[in-house]
C-alpha positions as CSV (number, residue, x, y, z in Angstrom):
1,X,13.8,1.3,4.6
2,X,11.8,3.3,7.1
3,X,14.2,6.2,7.5
4,X,15.5,6.8,3.9
5,X,12.2,6.6,1.9
6,X,8.7,7.8,1.9
7,X,6.1,5.2,2.8
8,X,2.3,5.2,2.7
9,X,0.1,2.5,4.3
10,X,-3.5,2.0,3.5
11,X,-5.8,-0.4,5.4
12,X,-9.1,-2.1,4.3
13,X,-11.9,-2.5,6.8
14,X,-15.2,-4.5,6.4
15,X,-18.3,-2.5,7.1
16,X,-19.3,-4.6,10.1
17,X,-16.0,-4.4,12.0
18,X,-13.2,-2.1,13.1
19,X,-10.5,-4.7,12.6
20,X,-8.5,-4.3,9.3
21,X,-8.7,-7.2,6.9
22,X,-6.0,-5.9,4.5
23,X,-3.1,-3.5,4.2
24,X,-0.9,-2.2,1.4
25,X,2.4,-0.4,2.0
26,X,3.7,1.7,-0.8
27,X,7.3,3.1,-1.1
28,X,8.6,6.1,-3.0
29,X,12.3,6.6,-3.5
30,X,14.9,8.1,-5.9
31,X,16.4,5.8,-8.4
32,X,20.1,6.7,-9.3
33,X,19.4,10.2,-8.0
34,X,17.5,10.9,-11.2
35,X,14.0,9.5,-11.2
36,X,11.4,9.3,-8.5
37,X,9.9,5.8,-8.3
38,X,7.0,4.4,-6.4
39,X,6.0,0.7,-5.9
40,X,4.1,-1.6,-3.6
41,X,6.4,-2.7,-0.8
42,X,3.9,-5.0,0.9
43,X,0.3,-6.2,0.3
44,X,-1.4,-8.4,2.8
45,X,-4.9,-9.7,3.3
46,X,-6.0,-11.7,6.3
47,X,-6.4,-15.4,5.3
48,X,-10.1,-15.5,6.3
49,X,-10.7,-12.6,3.8
50,X,-8.7,-13.8,0.8
51,X,-10.3,-14.7,-2.6
52,X,-12.7,-11.8,-2.3
53,X,-10.9,-9.2,-4.4
54,X,-9.6,-7.1,-1.5
55,X,-6.0,-7.1,-2.7
56,X,-7.1,-6.1,-6.2
57,X,-9.2,-3.3,-4.7
58,X,-6.5,-1.7,-2.6
59,X,-3.6,-2.3,-5.0
60,X,-4.2,0.4,-7.7
61,X,-2.2,3.0,-5.8
62,X,-0.1,5.2,-8.1
63,X,3.1,7.0,-7.3
64,X,1.2,10.3,-7.5
65,X,-0.9,9.0,-4.6
66,X,2.2,8.6,-2.5
67,X,3.5,12.0,-3.4
68,X,0.3,13.7,-2.2
69,X,0.8,12.4,1.4
């Protein structure tokens, strides 16, 4: 997966710390050599930070966001 596709990773940090509390990894690849598709490959939030809307906050990444990187 890491060598054949384009990946973008975004991290979420709380204001009072430099340790990330969440991460989203997005993948972009060709589907049947015709269409370019992008999707969320992984979404993770530290268990102490769950139920606070962090996953919903970082997840609205669009394929056009992946293409710009």
